[in-house]
N, CA, C and O of each residue as an XYZ file, in Angstrom:
696
protein
N      18.329     27.629   -106.617
C      18.231     27.701   -105.163
C      18.866     27.110   -104.335
O      19.872     27.494   -103.740
N      18.037     25.659   -104.209
C      18.556     24.568   -103.538
C      20.092     24.141   -103.662
O      20.912     23.834   -102.797
N      20.199     24.248   -105.287
C      21.601     23.205   -105.628
C      22.681     24.655   -105.246
O      23.875     24.398   -105.090
N      22.254     26.032   -105.118
C      23.597     26.876   -104.869
C      23.719     26.894   -103.324
O      24.667     27.529   -102.861
N      22.765     26.193   -102.369
C      23.030     26.119   -100.860
C      23.733     24.919   -100.710
O      24.553     25.068    -99.804
N      23.790     23.559   -101.294
C      24.338     22.763   -101.786
C      25.817     22.626   -102.033
O      26.581     21.786   -101.557
N      26.109     23.743   -102.981
C      27.339     23.824   -103.355
C      28.198     25.090   -101.964
O      29.270     25.043   -101.360
N      27.399     25.770   -101.966
C      28.112     26.329   -100.660
C      28.643     25.552    -99.582
O      29.774     25.806    -99.166
N      27.812     24.442    -98.976
C      28.190     23.721    -97.948
C      29.414     22.947    -98.299
O      30.376     22.813    -97.543
N      29.298     22.368    -99.690
C      30.632     21.494   -100.345
C      31.692     22.317   -100.350
O      32.680     22.081    -99.655
N      31.585     23.474   -101.214
C      32.486     24.484   -101.082
C      33.525     24.514    -99.532
O      34.611     24.003    -99.259
N      32.440     25.484    -98.664
C      33.099     25.700    -97.471
C      33.486     24.888    -96.695
O      34.068     25.250    -95.672
N      33.205     23.231    -97.050
C      33.238     22.378    -96.329
C      34.440     21.820    -96.889
O      34.879     20.969    -96.116
N      35.131     21.948    -97.888
C      36.213     21.551    -98.608
C      37.184     22.517    -98.107
O      38.265     22.002    -97.825
N      37.080     24.059    -97.876
C      37.563     24.887    -97.575
C      38.190     24.737    -96.404
O      39.344     25.154    -96.308
N      37.470     24.038    -95.157
C      37.559     23.783    -94.101
C      38.787     22.814    -93.626
O      39.578     23.012    -92.704
N      38.710     21.658    -94.566
C      39.269     20.608    -94.342
C      40.759     20.326    -94.130
O      41.466     19.726    -93.321
N      40.870     20.923    -95.056
C      42.520     21.030    -94.737
C      43.302     21.847    -93.975
O      44.528     21.744    -93.962
N      42.536     22.856    -93.175
C      42.885     23.618    -92.230
C      42.841     22.601    -90.951
O      43.614     22.878    -90.035
N      42.125     21.609    -90.823
C      41.568     20.668    -89.435
C      43.050     19.414    -89.517
O      43.655     18.848    -88.606
N      43.236     19.352    -91.182
C      44.396     18.082    -91.267
C      45.863     18.474    -90.850
O      46.362     19.546    -91.190
N      46.502     17.557    -90.110
C      48.171     17.388    -90.087
C      48.356     19.227    -89.088
O      49.472     19.676    -88.827
N      47.322     19.818    -88.785
C      47.985     21.462    -88.072
C      47.456     21.012    -87.032
O      47.098     22.079    -86.534
N      46.977     19.861    -85.980
C      46.361     19.891    -84.670
C      48.087     19.507    -84.116
O      49.038     18.870    -84.568
N      47.821     20.230    -83.022
C      49.086     19.662    -82.112
C      48.695     18.598    -81.270
O      47.557     18.499    -80.811
N      49.876     17.571    -80.995
C      49.789     15.987    -80.901
C      48.932     16.258    -79.159
O      48.835     17.243    -78.427
N      48.493     14.968    -79.072
C      48.023     14.729    -77.677
C      48.959     14.044    -76.587
O      49.264     12.851    -76.572
N      49.331     14.955    -75.737
C      50.358     14.412    -74.677
C      49.772     13.015    -74.323
O      48.614     12.640    -74.510
N      50.736     12.366    -73.812
C      50.502     11.094    -73.083
C      50.221     11.088    -71.945
O      49.336     10.352    -71.508
N      51.183     12.231    -70.907
C      50.869     12.429    -69.729
C      50.774     13.816    -69.219
O      51.266     14.641    -69.988
N      50.293     14.269    -68.175
C      50.237     15.567    -68.202
C      50.916     16.307    -67.742
O      51.070     15.910    -66.586
N      51.481     17.204    -67.886
C      52.782     18.352    -68.097
C      52.308     19.932    -67.060
O      51.244     20.551    -67.063
N      53.474     20.163    -66.331
C      53.177     21.217    -65.592
C      54.091     22.301    -66.238
O      55.266     22.164    -66.579
N      53.331     23.368    -66.329
C      53.654     24.425    -67.254
C      54.694     25.577    -66.561
O      55.482     26.225    -67.250
N      54.580     25.720    -65.185
C      55.374     25.931    -64.814
C      55.884     25.638    -63.470
O      55.393     24.736    -62.791
N      56.984     26.472    -63.013
C      57.570     25.558    -61.444
C      56.929     26.190    -60.251
O      56.744     27.382    -60.009
N      56.613     25.053    -59.518
C      56.130     25.236    -58.320
C      56.585     24.616    -57.013
O      56.727     23.394    -57.061
N      56.856     25.240    -55.796
C      57.094     24.476    -54.548
C      55.627     24.011    -53.646
O      54.735     24.848    -53.511
N      55.519     22.969    -53.208
C      54.300     22.866    -52.805
C      54.669     21.428    -51.252
O      54.820     20.220    -51.434
N      54.702     22.064    -50.101
C      55.254     21.082    -49.337
C      56.355     20.783    -49.527
O      57.170     21.684    -49.725
N      56.764     19.433    -49.533
C      58.148     18.507    -49.300
C      58.130     18.000    -50.854
O      59.025     17.202    -51.133
N      57.178     18.381    -51.960
C      57.686     17.472    -53.294
C      58.334     18.997    -53.633
O      58.061     20.120    -53.210
N      59.511     18.392    -54.787
C      60.382     19.383    -55.420
C      59.369     19.899    -56.514
O      58.294     19.436    -56.894
N      60.186     21.184    -56.946
C      59.362     22.008    -58.087
C      60.023     20.931    -59.501
O      61.123     20.378    -59.527
N      58.868     20.888    -60.643
C      59.175     20.227    -61.592
C      59.499     21.558    -62.669
O      59.113     22.725    -62.601
N      60.225     20.981    -63.511
C      60.616     21.806    -64.655
C      59.774     21.979    -65.411
O      59.011     21.015    -65.475
N      59.454     23.043    -66.251
C      57.830     23.076    -67.152
C      58.435     22.027    -68.139
O      59.612     21.816    -68.434
N      57.083     21.331    -68.633
C      57.436     20.685    -69.499
C      57.232     19.515    -68.923
O      56.160     18.977    -69.200
N      58.001     18.919    -68.147
C      58.338     17.488    -67.718
C      57.205     16.869    -66.673
O      56.835     17.486    -65.674
N      56.668     15.448    -67.082
C      55.585     14.741    -66.536
C      55.256     15.200    -64.968
O      56.213     15.388    -64.217
N      53.899     15.377    -64.480
C      53.265     15.635    -63.005
C      54.002     14.341    -62.465
O      54.348     13.365    -63.131
N      54.171     14.563    -61.050
C      54.843     13.357    -60.393
C      53.321     12.377    -60.188
O      52.210     12.858    -60.413
N      53.464     11.461    -59.892
C      52.432     10.707    -59.498
C      52.424     10.366    -57.973
O      53.491      9.938    -57.532
N      52.097     10.406    -57.701
C      51.461     10.066    -56.073
C      50.540      9.004    -55.732
O      49.573      8.791    -56.463
N      50.715      8.422    -54.851
C      49.527      7.358    -54.552
C      48.545      8.190    -53.957
O      48.641      9.296    -53.425
N      47.502      7.374    -54.171
C      46.215      8.031    -53.216
C      46.063      7.947    -51.906
O      45.903      6.786    -51.529
N      46.050      8.933    -50.878
C      46.384      8.847    -49.347
C      44.622      8.476    -48.942
O      43.555      8.839    -49.437
N      45.059      7.432    -47.612
C      43.820      7.128    -46.951
C      43.253      8.284    -46.506
O      43.905      9.324    -46.412
N      41.788      8.179    -46.149
C      41.254      9.288    -45.358
C      40.204      8.549    -44.764
O      39.263      8.240    -45.495
N      40.188      8.230    -43.654
C      39.236      7.480    -43.048
C      38.552      8.623    -42.548
O      39.148      9.700    -42.571
N      37.529      8.565    -42.153
C      36.283      9.700    -41.617
C      35.514      8.406    -40.952
O      35.239      7.279    -41.366
N      35.233      9.338    -39.329
C      33.891      8.552    -38.408
C      33.008      9.198    -38.667
O      32.809     10.285    -38.124
N      32.316      8.732    -39.490
C      30.972      9.711    -40.244
C      29.733      9.724    -38.777
O      29.143     10.757    -38.461
N      29.571      8.626    -38.176
C      28.206      9.008    -37.245
C      28.908      7.502    -36.215
O      29.696      6.571    -36.382
N      28.074      8.017    -35.214
C      28.280      6.692    -33.934
C      26.825      6.890    -33.248
O      26.295      7.946    -32.902
N      26.408      5.764    -33.168
C      24.815      5.268    -32.347
C      25.088      4.738    -30.812
O      25.843      3.792    -30.589
N      24.614      5.225    -30.110
C      25.038      4.611    -28.778
C      23.414      3.833    -28.327
O      22.624      4.739    -28.061
N      22.829      2.585    -28.200
C      21.594      2.435    -27.795
C      21.624      1.304    -26.324
O      22.490      0.460    -26.093
N      20.329      1.636    -25.436
C      20.296      0.700    -24.367
C      20.030     -0.523    -25.213
O      19.594     -0.595    -26.362
N      20.515     -1.771    -24.095
C      20.405     -3.015    -24.604
C      19.658     -3.577    -23.681
O      18.471     -3.840    -23.871
N      20.422     -3.866    -22.353
C      19.816     -4.616    -20.981
C      20.983     -4.530    -20.479
O      22.065     -4.148    -20.924
N      20.396     -5.207    -18.822
C      21.577     -5.411    -17.798
C      21.744     -6.545    -18.152
O      20.882     -7.317    -18.573
N      23.304     -6.810    -17.956
C      24.303     -8.141    -18.454
C      24.079     -9.093    -16.873
O      23.866     -8.592    -15.769
N      24.172    -10.153    -17.107
C      24.030    -11.155    -15.835
C      24.799    -10.818    -14.593
O      24.457    -11.061    -13.436
N      25.964    -10.180    -15.036
C      26.462     -9.661    -13.655
C      26.125     -8.388    -13.511
O      26.829     -7.834    -12.667
N      25.347     -7.720    -13.990
C      24.835     -6.561    -13.312
C      25.192     -5.234    -14.098
O      24.663     -4.135    -13.933
N      26.080     -5.525    -14.880
C      26.967     -4.440    -15.515
C      25.225     -3.882    -16.260
O      24.194     -4.549    -16.168
N      25.357     -2.504    -16.961
C      24.576     -2.489    -18.383
C      25.005     -2.303    -19.334
O      26.047     -1.649    -19.380
N      24.361     -2.826    -20.609
C      24.866     -2.908    -21.609
C      24.242     -2.152    -22.454
O      23.040     -2.089    -22.714
N      25.435     -1.383    -23.012
C      24.990     -0.627    -24.104
C      25.584     -0.967    -25.510
O      26.716     -1.451    -25.537
N      24.845     -0.731    -26.795
C      25.298     -1.067    -28.232
C      25.710     -0.194    -28.918
O      25.008      0.762    -29.247
N      27.264     -0.385    -29.370
C      27.586      1.185    -29.814
C      28.013      0.916    -31.015
O      28.833      0.013    -31.183
N      27.399      1.855    -32.330
C      27.644      1.602    -33.687
C      28.081      2.511    -34.375
O      27.466      3.575    -34.298
N      29.378      2.436    -35.365
C      29.892      3.023    -36.107
C      30.435      2.981    -37.268
O      31.236      2.168    -37.730
N      29.686      4.431    -37.986
C      29.879      4.116    -39.709
C      31.328      5.184    -39.829
O      31.708      6.261    -39.368
N      31.792      4.169    -40.707
C      33.470      4.677    -41.148
C      33.281      4.551    -42.738
O      32.827      3.682    -43.482
N      33.854      5.856    -42.913
C      33.800      6.067    -44.253
C      35.104      6.327    -44.990
O      35.725      7.253    -44.466
N      35.710      5.791    -46.048
C      37.066      5.853    -46.759
C      36.878      6.693    -47.577
O      35.977      6.580    -48.409
N      37.803      7.874    -47.517
C      37.647      9.136    -49.428
C      38.443      9.504    -49.728
O      38.465     10.493    -50.461
N      39.366      8.968    -49.364
C      40.664      8.768    -50.071
C      41.593      8.145    -51.104
O      42.717      8.262    -51.591
N      40.320      7.311    -51.167
C      40.993      6.685    -52.935
C      41.531      5.138    -52.624
O      41.484      4.316    -53.539
N      42.128      4.697    -51.094
C      43.086      3.809    -50.942
C      42.416      2.931    -49.733
O      41.850      3.454    -48.773
N      42.536      1.785    -49.886
C      42.092      0.926    -49.046
C      42.926      0.768    -47.764
O      44.147      0.630    -47.684
N      41.904      0.823    -46.663
C      42.460      0.722    -45.142
C      42.103     -0.552    -44.822
O      41.497     -1.323    -45.566
N      42.598     -0.843    -43.369
C      42.507     -1.747    -42.181
C      42.402     -1.324    -41.041
O      43.411     -0.980    -40.427
N      41.163     -1.247    -40.489
C      41.024     -0.984    -38.972
C      41.554     -2.109    -38.301
O      41.512     -3.267    -38.715
N      42.187     -1.607    -36.963
C      43.514     -2.515    -36.278
C      42.697     -2.471    -35.385
O      42.513     -3.562    -34.846
N      41.772     -1.147    -34.764
C      40.979     -1.427    -33.230
C      40.290     -0.587    -32.978
O      40.477      0.239    -33.871
N      39.452     -0.159    -32.206
C      38.645      0.986    -31.948
C      38.473      0.866    -30.296
O      38.117     -0.126    -29.660
N      38.880      2.352    -29.736
C      38.701      2.726    -28.442
C      37.421      3.969    -28.380
O      37.067      4.900    -29.102
N      36.938      3.299    -26.922
C      35.649      4.172    -26.985
C      35.968      4.414    -25.194
O      36.672      3.738    -24.443
N      35.180      5.590    -24.924
C      35.403      5.978    -23.508
C      33.890      6.517    -23.200
O      33.781      7.726    -23.406
N      32.982      6.020    -22.856
C      31.724      6.349    -22.352
C      31.440      7.769    -21.277
O      31.487      7.349    -20.121
N      31.228      8.950    -21.295
C      31.335      9.202    -19.982
C      29.857      9.854    -19.687
O      29.080     10.060    -20.619
N      29.529     10.159    -18.349
C      28.724     10.971    -18.074
C      28.723     12.148    -17.089
O      28.582     12.110    -15.867
N      28.904     13.151    -17.859
C      29.187     14.279    -17.329
C      30.842     14.068    -17.129
O      31.337     13.342    -17.992
N      31.683     14.543    -16.217
C      33.057     14.399    -16.383
C      33.432     12.716    -15.314
O      34.519     12.316    -14.897
N      32.108     12.121    -15.174
C      32.559     10.676    -14.841
C      32.613      9.614    -15.834
O      31.520      9.343    -16.332
N      33.841      8.796    -16.337
C      33.925      8.101    -16.407
C      32.929      6.591    -16.614
O      33.306      5.582    -16.017
N      31.989      6.551    -17.263
C      31.730      5.138    -16.693
C      32.158      3.670    -17.428
O      31.889      2.560    -16.968
N      32.963      3.971    -18.807
C      33.231      2.890    -19.447
C      34.678      3.091    -20.481
O      34.873      4.181    -21.019
N      35.364      2.261    -20.624
C      36.766      2.195    -21.505
C      36.399      1.092    -22.050
O      36.277      0.179    -21.234
N      36.123      0.762    -23.378
C      35.770     -0.161    -24.328
C      37.316     -0.215    -25.287
O      37.769      0.819    -25.777
N      37.830     -1.220    -25.410
C      38.600     -1.255    -26.832
C      38.555     -2.682    -27.288
O      38.829     -3.663    -26.596
N      38.060     -2.669    -28.921
C      37.655     -3.625    -29.966
C      39.263     -3.777    -30.673
O      39.724     -2.836    -31.321
N      39.882     -4.792    -30.512
C      40.975     -5.280    -31.616
C      40.066     -5.979    -32.851
O      39.594     -7.097    -32.645
N      39.940     -5.619    -33.537
C      38.991     -6.321    -34.829
C      39.619     -5.794    -36.001
O      39.678     -4.576    -36.169
N      40.135     -6.677    -36.899
C      40.711     -6.340    -38.336
C      39.237     -5.909    -39.146
O      38.307     -6.701    -39.298
N      39.239     -4.737    -39.541
C      38.142     -4.812    -40.407
C      39.073     -4.245    -41.850
O      39.976     -3.420    -41.986
N      38.471     -4.980    -42.617
C      39.131     -4.080    -44.221
C      38.050     -2.919    -45.056
O      36.867     -3.226    -45.202
N      38.344     -2.181    -45.343
C      37.698     -1.108    -45.640
C      37.930     -1.066    -46.956
O      39.140     -0.920    -47.132
N      37.289     -1.130    -48.048
C      37.701     -0.590    -49.262
C      37.942      0.911    -49.994
O      37.317      1.842    -49.484
N      38.462      1.095    -50.693
C      38.705      2.671    -51.002
C      37.439      3.007    -51.463
O      36.866      2.472    -52.412
N      36.963      4.027    -50.676
C      35.598      4.933    -51.441
C      34.302      4.465    -50.877
O      33.194      4.837    -51.261
N      34.557      3.597    -49.909
C      33.368      2.527    -49.036
C      33.118      2.979    -47.890
O      33.977      3.646    -47.314
N      31.898      2.722    -47.306
C      31.403      3.325    -46.160
C      30.833      1.580    -45.349
O      30.128      0.895    -46.090
N      31.033      1.215    -44.476
C      31.261      0.065    -43.588
C      30.453      0.602    -41.771
O      30.511      1.685    -41.189
N      29.989     -0.298    -41.494
C      29.264      0.019    -39.806
C      29.731     -1.172    -39.318
O      29.810     -2.273    -39.861
N      30.125     -0.688    -37.872
C      30.748     -1.944    -37.081
C      30.087     -1.540    -35.437
O      29.945     -0.469    -34.846
N      29.755     -3.111    -35.041
C      28.766     -2.760    -33.896
C      29.587     -3.237    -33.042
O      30.465     -3.934    -33.550
N      29.639     -3.087    -31.616
C      30.327     -4.171    -30.682
C      29.541     -3.199    -29.167
O      29.179     -2.028    -29.285
N      29.386     -4.196    -27.525
C      28.996     -4.167    -26.643
C      29.787     -3.179    -25.863
O      30.997     -3.359    -25.729
N      29.226     -2.204    -25.366
C      30.044     -1.350    -23.732
C      29.452     -1.721    -23.035
O      28.242     -1.563    -23.197
N      29.972     -2.496    -21.744
C      29.459     -2.816    -20.480
C      29.626     -1.564    -19.186
O      30.679     -1.448    -18.558
N      28.662     -0.868    -18.986
C      28.826      0.136    -18.076
C      28.447     -0.630    -16.430
O      27.849     -1.683    -16.210
N      28.954      0.196    -15.613
C      28.365     -0.430    -14.126
C      27.096      0.353    -13.434
O      26.369     -0.051    -12.526
N      27.052      1.803    -14.264
C      25.952      2.600    -13.874
C      24.819      2.578    -15.071
O      25.158      2.202    -16.193
N      23.775      2.898    -14.865
C      22.777      2.739    -16.061
C      22.636      4.225    -15.998
O      22.651      4.836    -14.930
N      22.468      4.915    -17.416
C      22.693      6.388    -17.740
C      21.705      6.201    -19.063
O      21.770      5.235    -19.823
N      20.612      7.507    -19.215
C      19.834      7.377    -20.298
C      21.277      7.858    -21.261
O      22.256      8.477    -20.844
N      21.021      7.339    -22.676
C      21.933      7.586    -23.660
C      21.705      9.048    -23.813
O      22.880      9.409    -23.887
N      21.118      9.960    -23.896
C      20.758     11.187    -23.973
C      21.610     11.651    -23.262
O      22.264     12.551    -23.789
N      21.918     11.338    -22.058
C      22.942     11.958    -21.195
C      24.575     11.859    -20.726
O      25.273     12.450    -19.902
N      24.839     10.495    -21.976
C      25.923     10.128    -21.990
C      27.071     10.567    -23.158
O      26.521     10.388    -24.244
N      28.024     10.916    -23.299
C      28.986     11.556    -24.149
C      30.271     10.117    -24.617
O      30.767      9.189    -23.978
N      30.378     10.565    -25.902
C      31.321      9.187    -26.391
C      32.319      9.987    -26.844
O      32.054     11.098    -27.303
N      33.718      9.469    -26.762
C      34.836      9.801    -27.669
C      35.848      8.857    -28.170
O      36.888      8.602    -27.562
N      35.570      8.444    -29.089
C      36.275      7.520    -29.941
C      37.509      7.195    -31.063
O      37.442      7.809    -32.128
N      38.394      6.450    -30.899
C      39.501      6.504    -31.673
C      39.662      5.328    -32.502
O      39.478      4.264    -31.911
N      39.959      5.264    -33.727
C      39.982      4.654    -34.575
C      41.434      4.185    -35.020
O      42.170      5.066    -35.464
N      41.817      3.160    -34.960
C      43.657      3.206    -35.412
C      43.147      2.120    -36.517
O      42.279      1.247    -36.543
N      44.032      2.573    -37.327
C      44.104      1.904    -39.242
C      45.235      1.768    -39.770
O      46.189      2.242    -39.153
N      45.371      1.390    -40.489
C      46.792      1.027    -41.320
C      46.223      1.141    -42.990
O      45.344      0.482    -43.546
N      47.002      2.123    -43.469
C      46.430      2.162    -45.106
C      47.352      1.106    -46.286
O      48.347      0.490    -45.905
N      47.010      1.050    -47.266
C      47.658      0.013    -47.947
C      49.010     -0.203    -47.790
O      49.249     -1.410    -47.821
N      49.979      0.470    -47.637
C      51.383      0.370    -47.689
C      51.774      0.114    -45.936
O      52.918      0.322    -45.531
N      50.885     -0.262    -45.196
C      51.087     -0.558    -43.630
C      51.093      0.701    -43.042
O      50.989      0.741    -41.816
N      51.170      1.502    -43.526
C      51.670      3.087    -42.301
C      50.359      3.249    -41.280
O      49.225      3.303    -41.756
N      50.531      3.301    -40.241
C      49.692      2.926    -39.466
C      48.858      4.961    -38.635
O      49.470      5.714    -37.877
N      48.035      5.085    -38.963
C      46.910      6.191    -38.741
C      46.224      5.877    -37.675
O      46.152      4.801    -37.082
N      45.600      7.136    -37.414
C      44.012      7.107    -36.312
C      43.449      8.514    -36.464
O      43.968      9.585    -36.777
N      42.040      8.100    -36.093
C      41.286      9.246    -36.584
C      40.422      9.147    -35.089
O      40.253      8.103    -34.460
N      39.969     10.387    -34.727
C      39.533     10.217    -33.188
C      37.902     11.513    -33.335
O      37.844     12.688    -33.697
N      36.989     10.676    -32.923
C      35.839     12.247    -33.065
C      34.708     12.100    -31.559
O      34.584     10.982    -31.059
N      34.250     12.827    -31.189
C      33.239     12.623    -30.005
C      31.944     12.686    -30.322
O      31.665     13.310    -31.346
N      30.948     12.121    -29.608
C      29.469     12.345    -29.794
C      28.654     12.611    -28.755
O      29.126     12.462    -27.628
N      27.372     13.025    -28.892
C      26.417     13.280    -27.612
C      25.857     13.074    -28.185
O      26.065     12.437    -29.218
N      24.196     13.802    -27.543
C      22.903     13.510    -27.841
C      22.084     12.258    -28.544
O      21.160     12.211    -29.356
N      23.021     11.069    -27.703
C      22.707     10.137    -28.397
C      20.640     10.067    -27.975
O      20.083     10.573    -27.000
N      20.017      9.291    -29.085
C      18.554      8.949    -28.887
C      17.935     10.291    -28.994
O      16.892     10.515    -28.379
N      18.563     11.310    -29.812
C      17.436     12.857    -29.945
C      17.393     12.273    -31.798
O      18.273     11.726    -32.463
N      16.227     12.613    -32.102
C      15.899     12.530    -33.307
C      15.635     13.854    -33.851
O      15.082     14.725    -33.179
N      15.998     14.018    -34.994
C      15.475     15.158    -35.856
C      14.204     15.474    -36.690
O      14.667     15.646    -37.817
N      13.133     15.611    -36.751
C      12.279     15.247    -36.879
C      11.331     16.819    -37.994
O      10.160     16.699    -38.357
Protein backbone atom coordinates (compact mmCIF):
# COMPACT_ATOMS: atom_id res chain seq x y z
CA UNK A 1 0.00 0.00 0.00
CA UNK A 2 2.89 2.35 0.80
CA UNK A 3 4.39 1.80 -2.68
CA UNK A 4 1.06 2.68 -4.33
CA UNK A 5 0.98 6.02 -2.44
CA UNK A 6 4.54 6.86 -3.56
CA UNK A 7 3.76 5.92 -7.17
CA UNK A 8 0.60 8.07 -7.08
CA UNK A 9 2.58 11.15 -5.83
CA UNK A 10 5.20 10.66 -8.55
CA UNK A 11 2.59 10.22 -11.32
CA UNK A 12 0.53 13.24 -10.20
CA UNK A 13 3.68 15.39 -9.87
CA UNK A 14 4.92 14.31 -13.31
CA UNK A 15 1.52 15.09 -14.81
CA UNK A 16 1.41 18.60 -13.32
CA UNK A 17 4.98 19.64 -14.16
CA UNK A 18 4.47 20.04 -17.92
CA UNK A 19 1.50 22.34 -17.32
CA UNK A 20 3.67 24.65 -15.20
CA UNK A 21 6.55 24.90 -17.68
CA UNK A 22 6.50 27.49 -20.44
CA UNK A 23 2.84 28.43 -20.09
CA UNK A 24 3.19 31.20 -17.49
CA UNK A 25 2.80 34.76 -18.72
CA UNK A 26 5.96 36.87 -18.64
CA UNK A 27 6.45 39.03 -15.56
CA UNK A 28 6.22 42.70 -16.58
CA UNK A 29 9.23 44.85 -15.76
CA UNK A 30 7.11 47.97 -15.23
CA UNK A 31 3.53 48.22 -13.99
CA UNK A 32 0.92 48.81 -16.65
CA UNK A 33 -2.38 50.61 -16.66
CA UNK A 34 -5.25 48.49 -17.92
CA UNK A 35 -7.78 51.28 -18.43
CA UNK A 36 -7.60 54.94 -19.46
CA UNK A 37 -8.48 57.51 -16.85
CA UNK A 38 -7.93 61.16 -16.09
CA UNK A 39 -6.99 62.45 -12.67
CA UNK A 40 -6.22 66.13 -12.16
CA UNK A 41 -3.54 67.37 -14.54
CA UNK A 42 -2.21 63.90 -15.41
CA UNK A 43 -3.10 63.01 -18.99
CA UNK A 44 -4.85 59.69 -19.47
CA UNK A 45 -2.59 56.74 -20.21
CA UNK A 46 -3.35 54.23 -22.91
CA UNK A 47 -3.98 50.66 -21.96
CA UNK A 48 -0.74 48.72 -21.63
CA UNK A 49 1.51 51.79 -21.26
CA UNK A 50 3.82 52.05 -18.23
CA UNK A 51 2.43 53.94 -15.25
CA UNK A 52 3.65 57.53 -15.07
CA UNK A 53 6.44 57.88 -12.54
CA UNK A 54 6.08 60.94 -10.32
CA UNK A 55 8.49 62.14 -7.67
CA UNK A 56 7.49 61.85 -4.03
CA UNK A 57 5.62 64.86 -2.73
CA UNK A 58 6.87 66.50 0.41
CA UNK A 59 4.30 66.42 3.18
CA UNK A 60 5.54 68.24 6.25
CA UNK A 61 3.31 68.17 9.30
CA UNK A 62 3.43 70.10 12.53
CA UNK A 63 2.87 67.17 14.87
CA UNK A 64 2.78 69.08 18.14
CA UNK A 65 4.03 72.13 19.93
CA UNK A 66 4.82 72.81 23.54
CA UNK A 67 5.14 76.13 25.34
CA UNK A 68 6.83 76.29 28.72
CA UNK A 69 7.61 79.03 31.24
CA UNK A 70 11.32 79.53 31.66
CA UNK A 71 12.21 82.79 33.44
CA UNK A 72 12.27 86.56 33.25
CA UNK A 73 15.04 88.03 31.13
CA UNK A 74 17.50 90.68 32.31
CA UNK A 75 15.47 93.30 30.41
CA UNK A 76 12.26 92.36 32.26
CA UNK A 77 10.57 90.36 29.51
CA UNK A 78 9.17 86.96 30.32
CA UNK A 79 10.72 84.12 28.36
CA UNK A 80 8.85 81.07 27.15
CA UNK A 81 10.41 78.08 25.46
CA UNK A 82 8.61 76.89 22.34
CA UNK A 83 9.30 73.34 21.23
CA UNK A 84 7.99 72.23 17.85
CA UNK A 85 7.83 68.67 16.50
CA UNK A 86 7.82 68.37 12.71
CA UNK A 87 7.34 65.19 10.67
CA UNK A 88 7.93 64.66 6.95
CA UNK A 89 5.66 61.86 5.75
CA UNK A 90 5.61 62.27 1.97
CA UNK A 91 8.90 60.50 1.28
CA UNK A 92 10.95 63.54 0.22
CA UNK A 93 13.65 65.49 2.04
CA UNK A 94 12.68 69.03 3.05
CA UNK A 95 14.50 72.05 4.44
CA UNK A 96 12.77 74.34 6.92
CA UNK A 97 13.65 77.95 6.06
CA UNK A 98 11.85 79.74 8.90
CA UNK A 99 9.24 79.44 11.62
CA UNK A 100 6.87 82.21 12.64
CA UNK A 101 5.13 82.04 15.98
CA UNK A 102 2.46 84.36 17.36
CA UNK A 103 1.55 83.98 21.04
CA UNK A 104 -1.75 85.44 22.23
CA UNK A 105 -3.69 85.78 25.45
CA UNK A 106 -7.32 86.01 24.40
CA UNK A 107 -7.40 88.56 21.58
CA UNK A 108 -4.19 90.30 22.76
CA UNK A 109 -1.04 89.37 20.86
CA UNK A 110 1.78 89.08 23.39
CA UNK A 111 4.62 88.15 21.08
CA UNK A 112 5.60 87.58 17.48
CA UNK A 113 8.69 85.54 16.93
CA UNK A 114 10.43 84.55 13.74
CA UNK A 115 13.28 82.07 13.57
CA UNK A 116 15.25 81.99 10.33
CA UNK A 117 16.99 78.67 10.71
CA UNK A 118 17.71 76.15 8.01
CA UNK A 119 16.84 72.72 9.33
CA UNK A 120 17.03 69.67 7.07
CA UNK A 121 14.44 66.97 7.65
CA UNK A 122 15.11 63.64 5.95
CA UNK A 123 12.22 61.84 4.28
CA UNK A 124 9.84 60.05 6.65
CA UNK A 125 11.43 61.37 9.82
CA UNK A 126 10.60 63.58 12.79
CA UNK A 127 12.66 66.38 14.31
CA UNK A 128 12.13 68.81 17.14
CA UNK A 129 13.21 72.44 17.26
CA UNK A 130 13.26 74.69 20.31
CA UNK A 131 13.52 78.44 20.55
CA UNK A 132 12.78 81.23 23.05
CA UNK A 133 9.86 83.62 22.82
CA UNK A 134 9.95 86.89 24.79
CA UNK A 135 6.71 88.46 26.06
CA UNK A 136 6.25 91.71 27.92
CA UNK A 137 3.56 90.18 30.13
CA UNK A 138 3.71 86.97 32.14
CA UNK A 139 0.67 84.76 31.58
CA UNK A 140 0.24 81.14 32.61
CA UNK A 141 0.96 78.90 29.63
CA UNK A 142 -2.43 77.19 30.06
CA UNK A 143 -4.08 80.49 29.05
CA UNK A 144 -2.02 81.08 25.91
CA UNK A 145 -2.77 80.31 22.29
CA UNK A 146 0.00 79.90 19.71
CA UNK A 147 -0.25 80.15 15.93
CA UNK A 148 2.71 78.60 14.13
CA UNK A 149 3.66 78.78 10.45
CA UNK A 150 6.60 76.80 9.09
CA UNK A 151 8.05 77.69 5.70
CA UNK A 152 10.06 75.00 3.93
CA UNK A 153 11.44 73.95 0.57
CA UNK A 154 11.09 70.50 -0.94
CA UNK A 155 13.93 68.55 -2.56
CA UNK A 156 13.37 70.43 -5.83
CA UNK A 157 13.56 73.85 -4.11
CA UNK A 158 9.84 74.62 -4.35
CA UNK A 159 8.63 76.73 -1.38
CA UNK A 160 5.75 75.49 0.79
CA UNK A 161 4.29 76.37 4.18
CA UNK A 162 2.22 74.64 6.82
CA UNK A 163 0.35 76.25 9.74
CA UNK A 164 -1.28 75.09 12.97
CA UNK A 165 -2.77 76.58 16.12
CA UNK A 166 -2.20 75.24 19.61
CA UNK A 167 -3.63 75.97 23.06
CA UNK A 168 -4.05 74.24 26.41
CA UNK A 169 -0.33 74.20 27.17
CA UNK A 170 0.59 72.71 30.52
CA UNK A 171 -2.39 70.36 30.69
CA UNK A 172 -1.65 66.65 30.80
CA UNK A 173 -3.85 63.69 29.99
CA UNK A 174 -3.61 61.09 32.72
